[in-house]
C-alpha positions in Angstrom: 83.2 14.1 76.5 84.7 16.7 74.5 83.2 18.3 71.5 85.9 16.9 69.0 85.1 13.5 70.1 81.3 13.9 70.0 82.3 15.1 66.5 84.1 12.3 65.6 81.4 9.5 67.0 78.6 11.5 65.2 80.7 11.8 61.8 80.9 8.0 62.0 77.2 7.6 62.8 76.2 9.6 59.8 78.6 8.1 57.3 77.1 4.3 58.3 73.6 5.8 58.2 74.4 7.2 54.8 75.3 4.1 53.4 72.3 2.2 54.6 70.2 4.3 52.7 68.7 3.2 49.4 70.6 4.2 46.6 68.4 6.6 45.3 67.8 8.3 48.4 71.7 8.3 49.6 72.8 10.1 46.6 70.3 12.9 47.4 71.5 12.7 51.2 74.9 13.0 50.4 74.3 16.2 48.5 73.3 18.2 51.8 76.2 18.6 54.1 75.8 17.8 57.8 77.2 20.2 60.4 78.2 19.5 63.8 77.7 22.5 66.6 77.7 22.4 70.4 74.1 24.0 70.6 71.9 26.3 68.8 73.1 29.8 67.9 71.3 32.9 68.6 69.9 33.1 65.3 68.6 29.7 65.9 66.7 30.6 69.1 65.5 33.7 68.2 63.2 31.5 65.7 61.8 30.1 68.8 63.6 26.8 69.0 63.8 25.6 72.8 67.4 25.5 73.7 67.6 22.0 74.1 67.2 21.7 70.5 69.1 18.5 69.0 68.9 19.5 65.2 68.0 21.5 62.3 67.5 21.2 59.2 67.9 24.5 56.8 66.6 23.7 53.4 65.2 25.6 50.4 61.9 26.5 50.5 59.6 25.4 47.4 59.1 29.0 46.4 60.9 29.6 43.1 64.6 31.0 43.8 64.3 34.3 42.3 61.6 35.2 45.0 64.0 34.3 48.1 66.4 37.1 48.9 70.0 35.2 49.3 68.5 31.8 50.4 71.0 29.6 52.5 71.9 26.3 51.1 70.5 23.4 52.3 72.4 21.7 55.4 71.7 19.7 58.4 72.9 21.0 62.0 73.2 18.7 64.5 73.6 20.0 68.0 76.3 17.5 69.5 76.1 18.7 73.2 72.5 18.8 73.7 72.3 15.0 71.7 75.3 13.6 74.4 72.7 15.3 77.1 69.8 13.6 75.7 71.7 10.5 75.7 72.0 10.8 79.4 76.1 10.4 78.9 75.6 7.1 77.1 78.1 6.7 74.0 75.9 4.1 72.8 72.8 6.2 72.7 74.4 8.4 70.6 73.4 6.0 67.9 70.3 5.4 67.5 
């Protein structure tokens, strides 16, 4: 399974999932980008996460913005090759 194909499948799953959310939740969820990576990068692993980590939510902390040096925007990272391994190579396992 190529990363390109995994990205296409994951994009479809994310779209369907977002459409199924109740309207107020969907409106908020659509503001948070969902990004796809094959595996966690070294910065994420340096935080102590396991190499087989499936996804990561980067969200603004509850502290006032002025107290956070260069806050990153909120986003969801999905590690598609890890998810593929978790699904044991079964494409139907990618949708839930």
